[in-house]
C-alpha positions as a Python dict, from the first residue, in 0.01 Angstrom:
ca = {
    (1, 'S'): (0, 0, 0),
    (2, 'L'): (121, 350, -78),
    (3, 'A'): (18, 450, 275),
    (4, 'D'): (341, 279, 389),
    (5, 'P'): (644, 511, 358),
    (6, 'D'): (879, 215, 312),
    (7, 'R'): (670, 94, 16),
    (8, 'V'): (669, 443, -142),
    (9, 'N'): (1046, 463, -102),
    (10, 'A'): (1088, 118, -257),
    (11, 'V'): (860, 189, -555),
    (12, 'L'): (1021, 524, -631),
    (13, 'G'): (1372, 394, -567),
    (14, 'D'): (1312, 100, -804),
    (15, 'A'): (1190, 350, -1064),
    (16, 'G'): (1519, 540, -1047),
    (17, 'F'): (1429, 823, -811),
    (18, 'I'): (1658, 955, -538),
    (19, 'D'): (1630, 1208, -258),
    (20, 'I'): (1286, 1069, -176),
    (21, 'A'): (1111, 1252, 105),
    (22, 'L'): (766, 1204, 252),
    (23, 'E'): (596, 1467, 464),
    (24, 'G'): (272, 1384, 641),
    (25, 'V'): (-3, 1636, 572),
    (26, 'E'): (-323, 1644, 775),
    (27, 'A'): (-619, 1868, 704),
    (28, 'P'): (-995, 1853, 736),
    (29, 'M'): (-1167, 1737, 417),
    (30, 'W'): (-1492, 1914, 324),
    (31, 'F'): (-1773, 1693, 197),
    (32, 'G'): (-2057, 1941, 158),
    (33, 'T'): (-2242, 2242, 292),
    (34, 'D'): (-2462, 2031, 523),
    (35, 'A'): (-2548, 1666, 594),
    (36, 'H'): (-2795, 1649, 304),
    (37, 'D'): (-2542, 1792, 56),
    (38, 'A'): (-2263, 1567, 184),
    (39, 'G'): (-2490, 1262, 176),
    (40, 'A'): (-2576, 1329, -188),
    (41, 'F'): (-2206, 1364, -274),
    (42, 'V'): (-2095, 1053, -85),
    (43, 'G'): (-2382, 850, -226),
    (44, 'E'): (-2253, 913, -579),
    (45, 'L'): (-1895, 801, -505),
    (46, 'G'): (-1807, 490, -701),
    (47, 'V'): (-1660, 313, -400),
    (48, 'V'): (-1979, 368, -198),
    (49, 'K'): (-2197, 245, -483),
    (50, 'F'): (-1974, -61, -519),
    (51, 'L'): (-1979, -142, -147),
    (52, 'L'): (-2358, -116, -133),
    (53, 'S'): (-2425, -299, -460),
    (54, 'D'): (-2416, -659, -338),
    (55, 'L'): (-2593, -604, -7),
    (56, 'S'): (-2941, -730, 63),
    (57, 'D'): (-3211, -464, 82),
    (58, 'S'): (-3210, -472, 463),
    (59, 'A'): (-2829, -463, 487),
    (60, 'R'): (-2816, -177, 234),
    (61, 'A'): (-3073, 21, 433),
    (62, 'E'): (-2873, -39, 753),
    (63, 'A'): (-2548, 70, 587),
    (64, 'E'): (-2710, 382, 439),
    (65, 'A'): (-2854, 473, 781),
    (66, 'A'): (-2510, 433, 940),
    (67, 'L'): (-2358, 647, 668),
    (68, 'R'): (-2620, 920, 719),
    (69, 'A'): (-2553, 907, 1095),
    (70, 'T'): (-2177, 952, 1062),
    (71, 'I'): (-2225, 1233, 812),
    (72, 'A'): (-2465, 1409, 1049),
    (73, 'A'): (-2216, 1363, 1335),
    (74, 'H'): (-1952, 1549, 1130),
    (75, 'E'): (-2176, 1840, 1032),
    (76, 'T'): (-2062, 2183, 1152),
    (77, 'A'): (-2179, 2536, 1083),
    (78, 'A'): (-1912, 2550, 808),
    (79, 'G'): (-2013, 2220, 646),
    (80, 'V'): (-1940, 1850, 682),
    (81, 'F'): (-1574, 1775, 752),
    (82, 'Y'): (-1373, 1458, 811),
    (83, 'E'): (-1012, 1442, 915),
    (84, 'S'): (-782, 1342, 631),
    (85, 'A'): (-416, 1267, 585),
    (86, 'A'): (-185, 1217, 291),
    (87, 'W'): (180, 1200, 205),
    (88, 'L'): (340, 1490, 23),
    (89, 'V'): (610, 1308, -174),
    (90, 'T'): (907, 1473, -336),
    (91, 'A'): (1186, 1300, -529),
    (92, 'R'): (1413, 1351, -823),
    (93, 'R'): (1538, 1124, -1098),
    (94, 'S'): (1888, 991, -1050),
    (95, 'Q'): (1951, 1038, -1425),
    (96, 'P'): (1758, 1227, -1692),
    (97, 'A'): (1504, 1020, -1882),
    (98, 'A'): (1621, 887, -2217),
    (99, 'G'): (1605, 1163, -2477),
    (100, 'A'): (1558, 1440, -2221),
    (101, 'S'): (1789, 1738, -2242),
    (102, 'G'): (1726, 1896, -1904),
    (103, 'A'): (1453, 2112, -1757),
    (104, 'G'): (1159, 2164, -1987),
    (105, 'A'): (1237, 1857, -2195),
    (106, 'L'): (912, 1687, -2097),
    (107, 'R'): (615, 1766, -2313),
}
């Protein structure tokens, strides 16, 4: 998983990158203006549709109710927010790509 810094280092290192650095970034992620807006957005996400697709009607209704409840629990006056985190990854190639002649060579 690319959530693992050692895995990111290995993948980029194997691809010829050096000076690999990962910086953790945390910030609230906005999902909508209110619970209704956020629920409409989340309900259209492919992963949510996929996860609900094979459930029985009763299990789907239970999952949707749980989703609405967690969305409502994260509603603030400024909107619906969840904590989020990501890696900010920087690296550079150890050698220029074949055919590249320096900065600006990529098109």
